[in-house]
C-alpha positions, -999 to 999 in steps of 0.1 A, spaced: -340 -592 -491 -332 -571 -460 -315 -536 -465 -302 -531 -428 -284 -497 -432 -300 -485 -465 -326 -458 -462 -349 -469 -489 -352 -499 -513 -347 -476 -545 -317 -460 -526 -306 -497 -521 -312 -507 -556 -291 -473 -571 -266 -480 -546 -262 -522 -556 -257 -505 -593 -238 -479 -588 -214 -500 -566 -210 -530 -587 -204 -512 -621 -174 -492 -606 -162 -525 -588 -163 -545 -617 -144 -514 -638 -116 -514 -611 -116 -552 -606 -131 -552 -570 -158 -575 -566 -193 -561 -560 -210 -559 -526 -250 -553 -515 -258 -534 -487 -273 -565 -472 -239 -582 -476 -220 -551 -458 -197 -566 -435 -199 -605 -443 -167 -619 -464 -177 -649 -486 -153 -674 -497 -137 -662 -532 -150 -626 -526 -121 -608 -508 -112 -574 -526 -83 -574 -548 -60 -550 -565 -69 -563 -600 -88 -588 -609 -82 -613 -639 -108 -627 -663 -106 -660 -646 -108 -643 -613 -141 -625 -624 -158 -656 -640 -155 -673 -608 -169 -642 -591 -198 -646 -615 -202 -682 -609 -208 -679 -571 -231 -650 -579 -247 -672 -601 -251 -704 -577 -264 -677 -551 -289 -663 -576 -275 -630 -577 -282 -627 -613 -273 -589 -617 -243 -592 -597 -229 -623 -620 -238 -601 -651 -216 -576 -639 -191 -598 -630 -188 -620 -666 -190 -586 -684 -160 -578 -664 -142 -610 -676 -156 -609 -713 -138 -571 -714 -109 -584 -710 -106 -617 -724 -138 -612 -755 -129 -645 -770 -139 -662 -740 -166 -681 -753 -172 -698 -715 -179 -664 -704 -202 -655 -729 -219 -690 -726 -222 -679 -683 -236 -643 -691 -263 -658 -713 -275 -686 -687 -277 -654 -662 -300 -634 -691 -321 -666 -692 -329 -665 -653 -332 -632 -654 -360 -637 -679 -343 -615 -707 -346 -639 -734 -335 -616 -761 -303 -606 -746 -301 -644 -738 -309 -654 -774 -279 -628 -788 -251 -636 -764 -257 -674 -768 -255 -669 -808 -224 -650 -800 -212 -677 -777 -216 -706 -802 -198 -681 -827 -173 -679 -809 -171 -717 -796 -170 -731 -833 -147 -710 -841 -118 -719 -819 -130 -755 -817 -110 -783 -824 -122 -808 -849 -136 -841 -826 -135 -822 -792 -168 -833 -774 -167 -807 -743 -172 -780 -771 -195 -800 -792 -212 -805 -760 -212 -769 -750 -223 -759 -785 -259 -783 -777 -263 -766 -745 -261 -734 -760 -283 -743 -786 -310 -759 -762 -307 -722 -743 -318 -706 -774 -345 -729 -780 -356 -727 -745 -356 -691 -746 -377 -690 -778 -399 -716 -760 -406 -693 -730 -410 -663 -753 -446 -677 -767 -425 -685 -802 -430 -722 -808 -421 -723 -841 -391 -708 -839 -381 -732 -809 -389 -759 -829 -365 -749 -858 -338 -743 -833 -346 -778 -820 -341 -795 -852 -302 -797 -851 -305 -811 -815 -326 -837 -829 -301 -849 -855 -273 -857 -828 -269 -897 -822 -279 -893 -785 -309 -873 -782 -315 -861 -743 -348 -863 -729 -348 -828 -720 -348 -822 -759 -376 -848 -765 -398 -832 -740 -392 -795 -749 -400 -807 -785 -434 -823 -776 -442 -796 -756 -436 -768 -782 -452 -792 -811 -486 -791 -784 -483 -754 -780 -475 -743 -815 -502 -765 -830 -529 -748 -801 -511 -712 -807 -518 -711 -846 -553 -725 -840 -561 -698 -812 -543 -670 -831 -566 -681 -861 -597 -682 -839 -592 -647 -826 -585 -628 -858 -618 -640 -867 -650 -619 -871 -660 -633 -837 -636 -618 -817 -619 -585 -835 -597 -576 -806 -587 -600 -779 -574 -573 -755 -608 -554 -758 -624 -590 -751 -603 -594 -720 -608 -562 -707 -644 -564 -710 -646 -597 -689 -656 -591 -654 -630 -579 -630 -650 -584 -595 -678 -605 -585 -712 -590 -595 -737 -570 -573 -766 -586 -559 -785 -555 -573 -766 -546 -606 -766 -517 -630 -770 -494 -605 -743 -475 -585 -744 -456 -555 -742 -419 -563 -722 -396 -542 -726 -359 -552 -706 -346 -527 -672 -356 -517 -658 -361 -481 -619 -356 -487 -600 -326 -483 -593 -307 -516 -560 -317 -528 -543 -302 -559 -527 -330 -580 -493 -304 -585 -490 -306 -547 -463 -323 -528 -465 -347 -499 -485 -339 -465 -476 -343 -430 -486 -330 -399 -485 -293 -396 -472 -269 -370 -496 -255 -343 -502 -221 -356 -531 -207 -328 -559 -220 -354 -550 -194 -377 -546 -200 -414 -520 -181 -436 -542 -150 -439 -544 -146 -400 -580 -154 -398 -597 -185 -379 -600 -210 -402 -610 -246 -386 -600 -267 -351 -572 -288 -369 -536 -278 -373 -534 -269 -411 -511 -299 -433 -477 -293 -443 -469 -299 -476 -433 -309 -487 -427 -283 -517 -399 -305 -527 -419 -332 -544 -446 -302 -560 -446 -299 -596 -436 -267 -607 -445 -250 -640 -413 -225 -636 -391 -259 -632 -401 -275 -662 -390 -274 -697 -410 -272 -729 -419 -307 -736 -434 -313 -699 -452 -284 -700 -468 -293 -731 -478 -328 -717 -493 -323 -683 -518 -347 -680 -537 -360 -646 -566 -386 -642 -593 -385 -613 -613 -418 -607 -644 -414 -587 -642 -382 -596 -674 -370 -574 -676 -330 -576 -641 -326 -592 -632 -310 -560 -594 -320 -566 -596 -309 -607 -609 -275 -595 -578 -270 -568 -557 -288 -596 -564 -259 -621 -564 -232 -591 -529 -244 -586 -519 -240 -625 -536 -203 -622 -513 -196 -589 -480 -209 -604 -490 -188 -638 -497 -158 -620 -461 -163 -597 -443 -159 -631 -452 -126 -637 -442 -89 -615 -481 -76 -611 -493 -117 -599 -517 -112 -627 -524 -137 -653 -495 -138 -680 -498 -114 -709 -509 -129 -742 -475 -130 -760 -459 -146 -725 -446 -179 -738 -464 -203 -712 -495 -196 -734 -479 -213 -762 -465 -241 -745 -485 -254 -714 -516 -283 -724 -527 -295 -695 -553 -323 -698 -575 -340 -671 -595 -372 -672 -627 -373 -655 -637 -407 -645 -665 -421 -629 -688 -448 -629 -723 -430 -623 -736 -408 -652 -755 -383 -627 -720 -371 -617 -706 -364 -652 -740 -346 -657 -736 -328 -630 -704 -316 -637 -713 -302 -665 -735 -280 -653 -712 -267 -628 -685 -265 -655 -711 -244 -681 -717 -223 -650 -680 -217 -641 -672 -209 -677 -700 -182 -675 -685 -169 -641 -651 -165 -656 -662 -142 -680 -662 -118 -649 -628 -109 -626 -626 -129 -593 -638 -99 -570 -667 -89 -593 -682 -125 -581 -692 -108 -550 -700 -73 -564 -718 -76 -597 -753 -88 -597 -752 -113 -625 -716 -126 -616 -732 -127 -579 -761 -150 -591 -737 -172 -611 -714 -180 -577 -744 -182 -559 -761 -208 -585 -724 -228 -584 -726 -225 -544 -761 -236 -539 -758 -266 -564 -724 -277 -550 -736 -282 -512 -773 -274 -507 -803 -296 -508 -825 -267 -517 -827 -239 -544 -844 -204 -542 -868 -203 -572 -843 -178 -590 -815 -200 -588 -839 -229 -597 -846 -212 -627 -814 -205 -636 -804 -241 -631 -830 -247 -655 -820 -226 -680 -785 -243 -683 -799 -278 -687 -821 -264 -715 -790 -252 -732 -766 -281 -725 -799 -301 -737 -800 -277 -771 -759 -289 -776 -753 -320 -801 -718 -319 -784 -708 -297 -750 -681 -285 -775 -701 -266 -790 -700 -242 -759 -668 -253 -742 -642 -262 -769 -619 -279 -741 -645 -302 -733 -638 -338 -745 -669 -364 -744 -679 -396 -765 -718 -394 -782 -725 -426 -761 -718 -407 -727 -734 -376 -740 -764 -393 -752 -766 -407 -715 -758 -377 -694 -786 -361 -716 -810 -387 -700 -797 -375 -667 -805 -338 -676 -840 -345 -687 -846 -364 -658 -835 -331 -636 -857 -312 -659 -892 -330 -657 -915 -305 -644 -928 -327 -621 -900 -339 -599 -896 -376 -580 -889 -356 -548 -906 -325 -530 -882 -295 -514 -894 -307 -482 -888 -345 -490 -851 -330 -502 -851 -314 -463 -859 -340 -446 -833 -364 -464 -805 -344 -453 -786 -357 -420 -749 -350 -414 -749 -357 -377 -728 -388 -365 -747 -391 -332 -777 -420 -347 -745 -439 -361 -719 -434 -332 -728 -466 -316 -731 -491 -347 -697 -472 -361 -675 -476 -330 -688 -510 -325 -677 -521 -357 -638 -506 -351 -610 -523 -333 -602 -505 -301 -572 -481 -309 -595 -464 -333 -626 -464 -308 -603 -446 -284 -589 -420 -312 -628 -411 -322 -635 -409 -284 -605 -382 -284 -615 -364 -315 -653 -362 -305 -638 -344 -269 -617 -323 -290 -646 -311 -309 -666 -305 -282 -637 -283 -263 -636 -262 -290 -668 -258 -297 -671 -245 -260 -644 -220 -266 -662 -209 -298 -694 -205 -283 -687 -189 -249 -671 -159 -270 -703 -157 -287 -723 -157 -252 -718 -120 -242 -741 -100 -220 -758 -82 -247 -765 -117 -261 -774 -134 -229 -798 -106 -223 -819 -117 -253 -825 -151 -237 -843 -129 -205 -833 -128 -169 -823 -159 -150 -803 -179 -177 -775 -199 -166 -745 -192 -194 -727 -224 -183 -760 -243 -186 -768 -228 -223 -735 -234 -236 -735 -265 -226 -769 -271 -244 -754 -255 -275 -720 -276 -276 -746 -308 -270 -767 -299 -299 -738 -289 -325 -709 -313 -313 -716 -336 -343 -717 -307 -370 -691 -283 -382 -705 -251 -365 -672 -236 -357 -654 -253 -389 -651 -212 -405 -652 -181 -396 -683 -160 -398 -704 -193 -403 -717 -201 -368 -754 -179 -372 -757 -195 -408 -746 -227 -397 -775 -227 -370 -801 -220 -397 -785 -249 -421 -798 -269 -394 -829 -256 -390 -838 -250 -423 -810 -274 -443 -809 -245 -467 -783 -219 -471 -783 -179 -464 -781 -162 -495 -757 -137 -504 -761 -101 -494 -769 -88 -527 -798 -108 -534 -810 -112 -501 -843 -93 -503 -853 -111 -537 -870 -133 -505 -881 -110 -479 -889 -137 -457 -854 -154 -454 -840 -118 -454 -861 -108 -420 -849 -143 -402 -812 -135 -413 -817 -102 -399 -829 -115 -364 -804 -136 -362 -776 -115 -370 -792 -92 -341 -791 -116 -317 -825 -114 -313 -833 -152 -302 -870 -149 -297 -879 -133 -328 -854 -155 -347 -870 -187 -335 -905 -179 -344 -890 -169 -378 -869 -200 -382 -901 -218 -380 -918 -198 -403 -890 -198 -429 -885 -237 -429 -923 -240 -439 -920 -208 -467 -889 -227 -478 -909 -264 -478 -936 -242 -499 -914 -220 -524 -883 -233 -527 -871 -259 -551 -850 -292 -550 -816 -295 -559 -823 -321 -585 -787 -329 -594 -784 -342 -558 -803 -370 -574 -796 -399 -593 -829 -417 -608 -813 -454 -607 -802 -454 -571 -834 -434 -560 -854 -461 -575 -828 -488 -558 -832 -474 -521 -864 -461 -523 -854 -427 -507 -823 -403 -510 -799 -397 -479 -776 -368 -481 -753 -369 -452 -728 -338 -463 -726 -308 -440 -723 -274 -462 -700 -258 -436 -677 -289 -437 -674 -292 -472 -667 -255 -480 -640 -258 -454 -627 -289 -470 -621 -268 -501 -593 -245 -482 -572 -277 -473 -542 -260 -490 -522 -237 -475 -523 -212 -504 -557 -211 -505 -558 -182 -487 -590 -171 -469 -618 -145 -475 -614 -110 -461 -636 -106 -433 -664 -132 -442 -698 -131 -427 -717 -161 -448 -708 -194 -462 -713 -180 -496 -682 -157 -490 -659 -185 -484 -675 -205 -516 -677 -175 -537 -638 -169 -538 -629 -203 -543 -653 -207 -575 -643 -175 -584 -607 -184 -589 -619 -220 -602 -639 -205 -627 -610 -178 -636 -586 -212 -646 -612 -228 -662 -619 -198 -685 -584 -184 -690 -570 -223 -695 -601 -233 -718 -602 -201 -739 -565 -198 -749 -566 -237 -760 -541 -249 -726 -566 -274 -714 -583 -306 -725 -612 -318 -700 -619 -355 -711 -652 -371 -693 -642 -413 -693 -673 -427 -679 -670 -463 -665 -655 -489 -642 -620 -470 -634 -600 -501 -644 -620 -510 -675 -611 -473 -684 -574 -478 -680 -578 -508 -704 -598 -488 -729 -568 -462 -725 -540 -488 -730 -562 -503 -760 -570 -473 -779 -533 -456 -774 -528 -449 -810 -559 -433 -811 -559 -410 -784 -527 -398 -796 -540 -389 -827 -564 -372 -809 -540 -355 -784 -559 -372 -753 -531 -384 -726 -521 -421 -729 -501 -418 -695 -505 -393 -665 -484 -375 -642 -507 -383 -614 -535 -402 -609 -564 -397 -580 -584 -426 -577 -605 -416 -548 -615 -440 -524 -624 -464 -557 -601 -492 -537 -626 -495 -507 -649 -515 -535 -620 -527 -554 -592 -536 -534 -553 -522 -535 -544 -550 -561 -557 -530 -590 -539 -495 -582 -505 -519 -586 -514 -539 -615 -542 -516 -636 -533 -481 -629 -498 -483 -624 -490 -486 -660 -505 -458 -670 -483 -436 -643 -457 -419 -661 -419 -432 -645 -411 -396 -634 -396 -383 -603 -428 -368 -590 -452 -395 -603 -479 -409 -578 -511 -423 -575 -533 -408 -548 -556 -432 -530 -582 -426 -502 -594 -445 -475 -632 -440 -463 -653 -470 -463 -636 -491 -439 -611 -472 -422 -619 -484 -386 -615 -523 -392 -580 -521 -398 -550 -514 -371 -529 -494 -397 -524 -495 -436 -507 -520 -439 -534 -545 -426 -554 -525 -450 -530 -530 -478 -522 -569 -470 -561 -581 -465 -568 -567 -499 -537 -574 -520 -521 -607 -499 -486 -589 -500 -470 -593 -462 -458 -559 -460 -458 -526 -473 -425 -525 -478 -428 -561 -496 -450 -543 -521 -415 -525 -537 -400 -558 -544 -429 -578 -550 -448 -553 -575 -426 -525 -579 -448 -500 -560 -438 -478 -532 -456 -458 -506 -443 -421 -507 -464 -408 -480 -497 -411 -465 -516 -434 -437 -546 -450 -430 -561 -421 -411 -543 -385 -416 -533 -379 -453 -539 -399 -481 -518 -426 -493 -495 -417 -525 -479 -447 -545 -456 -446 -571 -427 -469 -592 -401 -477 -577 -373 -461 -592 -378 -439 -624 -360 -456 -653 -377 -477 -675 -389 -513 -670 -379 -542 -666 -364 -540 -631 -333 -566 -623 -352 -602 -610 -326 -595 -582 -343 -565 -571 -378 -582 -571 -395 -611 -549 -378 -647 -551 -393 -675 -575 -405 -692 -542 -422 -660 -523 -436 -650 -557 -452 -684 -560 -464 -682 -522 -480 -646 -525 -498 -663 -562 -513 -688 -540 -526 -668 -513 -545 -645 -542 -558 -672 -558 -574 -684 -519 -584 -650 -510 -599 -641 -541 -617 -676 -547 -624 -684 -510 -631 -652 -491 -635 -651 -456 -672 -652 -442 -686 -616 -431 -713 -592 -427 -716 -571 -456 -753 -556 -442 -731 -533 -418 -722 -497 -431 -683 -507 -426 -675 -531 -445 -642 -545 -461 -651 -557 -498 -637 -590 -515 -646 -578 -549 -621 -597 -574 -628 -626 -597 -600 -649 -610 -595 -628 -640 -573 -607 -617 -549 -636 -610 -542 -637 -651 -545 -595 -652 -515 -599 -624 -494 -623 -643 -494 -596 -675 -483 -570 -649 -458 -589 -635 -442 -597 -665 -439 -563 -674 -421 -553 -646 -395 -580 -649 -401 -615 -636 -388 -640 -660 -418 -655 -678 -406 -690 -671 -414 -681 -638 -448 -674 -642 -456 -703 -666 -442 -730 -639 -467 -710 -611 -497 -715 -635 -484 -748 -643 -485 -759 -606 -516 -745 -598 -531 -762 -635 -519 -794 -618 -535 -787 -586 -506 -812 -567 -487 -786 -545 -483 -777 -511 -481 -740 -496 -481 -724 -466 -512 -703 -475 -543 -713 -466 -578 -698 -473 -584 -666 -450 -607 -673 -417 -615 -636 -411 -618 -601 -422 -598 -579 -419 -572 -607 -426 -541 -597 -408 -508 -611 -420 -492 -639 -398 -457 -653 -402 -454 -686 -394 -430 -713 -395 -456 -745 -401 -450 -769 -426 -468 -761 -461 -495 -782 -463 -516 -795 -493 -535 -763 -515 -568 -779 -529 -581 -762 -560 -606 -787 -576 -638 -766 -572 -618 -740 -593 -599 -762 -620 -625 -752 -646 -627 -714 -645 -587 -714 -641 -586 -735 -672 -607 -714 -694 -589 -678 -680 -558 -695 -687 -569 -704 -725 -585 -665 -727 -555 -651 -714 -525 -676 -737 -529 -646 -767 -519 -620 -747 -494 -638 -720 -479 -666 -747 -473 -685 -717 -453 -716 -723 -479 -736 -699 -471 -774 -695 -506 -786 -690 -532 -794 -713 -552 -762 -720 -590 -762 -741 -586 -744 -775 -597 -708 -774 -625 -719 -796 -635 -741 -774 -644 -718 -745 -676 -703 -746 -702 -679 -725 -727 -702 -710 -759 -682 -701 -790 -689 -677 -822 -673 -681 -852 -668 -656 -831 -675 -628 -853 -683 -597 -837 -651 -579 -841 -645 -546 -845 -605 -551 -851 -595 -516 -814 -581 -503 -830 -584 -468 -837 -623 -471 -802 -633 -473 -787 -605 -461 -759 -582 -473 -755 -546 -488 -770 -550 -523 -741 -530 -541 -718 -551 -524 -697 -575 -552 -703 -605 -535 -721 -631 -561 -705 -662 -569 -719 -694 -593 -721 -729 -577 -722 -758 -603 -732 -792 -581 -741 -828 -586 -775 -841 -582 -764 -852 -545 -754 -814 -533 -785 -797 -544 -810 -822 -533 -820 -804 -502 -825 -772 -520 -848 -783 -546 -872 -799 -520 -878 -766 -506 -911 -753 -520 -903 -726 -543 -924 -698 -528 -902 -702 -498 -867 -701 -517 -881 -668 -526 -875 -653 -493 -852 -678 -478 -814 -682 -482 -797 -715 -478 -763 -717 -462 -734 -732 -483 -710 -751 -470 -677 -729 -472 -656 -763 -467 -672 -779 -501 -650 -758 -525 -616 -764 -503 -625 -807 -504 -605 -829 -524 -635 -849 -523 -663 -823 -534 -677 -827 -570 -687 -789 -570 -676 -763 -593 -673 -727 -582 -671 -696 -604 -662 -660 -594 -661 -647 -633 -698 -641 -637 -714 -619 -654 -753 -613 -637 -779 -589 -643 -805 -588 -616 -833 -573 -637 -831 -595 -665 -824 -623 -636 -797 -636 -658 -765 -650 -652 -735 -658 -677 -700 -678 -673 -672 -685 -695 -661 -721 -698 -649 -749 -719 -678 -766 -742 -662 -800 -732 -665 -790 -693 -703 -780 -698 -710 -811 -717 -695 -831 -688 -715 -815 -660 -747 -818 -685 -745 -854 -688 -738 -857 -650 -770 -840 -647 -753 -809 -627 -776 -783 -613 -763 -741 -607 -773 -714 -586 -760 -681 -575 -745 -677 -538 -732 -648 -517 -695 -651 -513 -698 -626 -481 -723 -649 -459 -715 -682 -481 -757 -682 -487 -771 -695 -516 -797 -668 -538 -809 -686 -561 -829 -723 -563 -807 -751 -579 -816 -751 -620 -805 -777 -642 -774 -770 -666 -790 -779 -692 -812 -752 -694 -781 -732 -700 -777 -720 -733 -742 -715 -752 -737 -678 -763 -708 -655 -778 -675 -651 -757 -681 -615 -757 -712 -597 -736 
């Protein structure tokens, strides 16, 4: 759909609707913005249009498939001529094409009443019109999935003398589908499946990892802290590198916030205030959560004259309720966040000013500061950390001391396991090993990382590095006063010394925060933080080194720093909360790539977060931030204004759980829809399509709702964000996302600011089908999606910057469910699925050949698409989803009772990731079922070699019509148990067993087999559920 001069798709939609309604009322034909200036035959404005004119206009729109405009024209005709059965029948036909089956049935029944009431006896044309309308009702019921009711409607038509072939075909299909539906529903309600949606939610969404049940653990984030209540960000105006408080903050220009799109408590009514909800997926170190709570505090204080928290009798306390849901797949993240939350709750008992003045408050603030960003802890802070862990371990639930926390017993038990690991007397890593594991400079990685980026990105990175060096030069020159130069002895070349220091610190944020230059040098040498001034004398060795540095005594400071480093190794303790036992066992070591100064600088991303007054250390910056966060936690938590929920597991599975358990969650006061959703950079691993398909349904349809994404893992691979979206979702452009899936990019880009996605329009679903992609466009998109998932391009996943193709074919059916919800007609989806299963179609789409996968418009003729190798899985998935989708698929599917999970144990698996290449936590695994001829060569390889040698898999095998190979993408795999499982019909399994098929694992990134062929007969049948 072209929009020409319309400023946005949403505005176009509203304008079209407004103009059309106004036009029909005035007797003037509607116009679309895209048709401005075009004159159609019979579409000329007239002072007054008759019912016949409007009917004729509706017919024109109907033929052009502009069904929304046709509806308005027919409605206008009916208003002028209420007894016109033909107009009513035509209106019903429009509703059918739009997928509005209930409206279609209602209007068709009205048309039948009118036609029968006015029908002279024996009029053939009226009888035919009645039959046509009865058939339409039957078809509407059929595509709704009400097959028994469809058969009842067809019984009248079957009693006529000359039964149409279309009626007979529909009856035959409805009979089979009704029989199968009754069997499937009976099976789904049996003891084997307590809830079919829960079963589907538990079905794997992504290809398995090579190493399973272990998840990358990022205890410290890398993005700028943002409030979930903030407006859209854009490039700011240079302000001389000064922050709003007049102090030097950082080298870059602070971003500008569009406050019009922000959420303001002062503009909300009581119902909105009582139902604020935010979801934070991949929550990491919870920086966005803390900043959001601080924003609530800021706005509440703005309601008072003295700028303090509102008085206890202020109505805001009884009206406000903020729900935050923290989600992460790594349980150690929750354990770390609970420790932080407990410490913040304790610190919140003090005022913000006391956090840097009262010894106990200072110790709490220092603990939070060090736990958040340091790899080491002074002994007295370590002891306090252990005391908090002991306190938490003694609780039956965190609610015992944090009444606003919500966490399941299962999650709490897992968190306690992590706490016990951290509490062990002899920790797995020493303080020295922790220090040696921290390296945040980019010097070692630049050649590798730069080589992976396209040339435009390389140029941007080089320019950024040069800018950083110029800024560092300015800062270091300011430090090199005559007195300081004198400390280095005579004959020192200032320029050479400055250059030496700039080269040394070019890849760190030595000048990121005012007052932290000296401490940054200390951090670089010792991998530890300065203690707060009030606590400095608790460690005289460290205090002496800091004093020497502040006195600009380089000789003494240098010697002291060497001894301090050894002193820290001997006497300080590791920050145990940075270590995940599972990930440590997988990787064999830890690597901490965060720069403490840069991390604290990121906490001051928002303009309203003012700098501390005359900061002298990193603690001064950190203490102010966390003291404000602590005040928010204490005030909101103690007044029952906040619910703080921990929801573990895969983010998209968590969305499914929220939807399934919506009623019970409401009864517990937990949110089921969210004002704003932050997904971190989870789409780097799962793709952007799940954001449109599974995140979007939980986003409220309000004016300022959005989903905030981050691109961190593979940013440099793409030319722009549009290529990033296409390569992960197969939608031609960012603008096309509005028509294809009902999502609009509100702000953001690949590099500068996080992309924010929102609904197109805020009115309830469904959309007008005329505002969505056409049926042909939709089919081409689904085919592209199937091929992207089933036959991903070969790529090297060993690189640190990589693109994932993680989804399996279950996402095609999850997408179907979302497409129906937003307004695509069910008969479109049923037709698309039928064509896929029939496997006799041509399309423009072909398997992607490269990664990233850029969109290329083509005028080539459609070519045959071959899905032979995926039909067994597609049939099984179509059957599994049928109880939910209820599609009138005109293709024989297995019965639900015929679908089973087949398990292969004791896999001869290449368990060394280096042997076959690839990142062990990349979702790349698939399963091949091969006839004897295909796997003969593999089975001849000696078993001791098969454990260390991956065999290439011919990618063309799975796109060939002559191949007898069957590929499966929906796979459960456990690398520890060496066990895999797939879902397929009993008949298909029996066929492969009789034909002596073998089964093996392969990697879809390098198209390499990673297990030996084993007989299908070794697989055992199991229940559907995991």
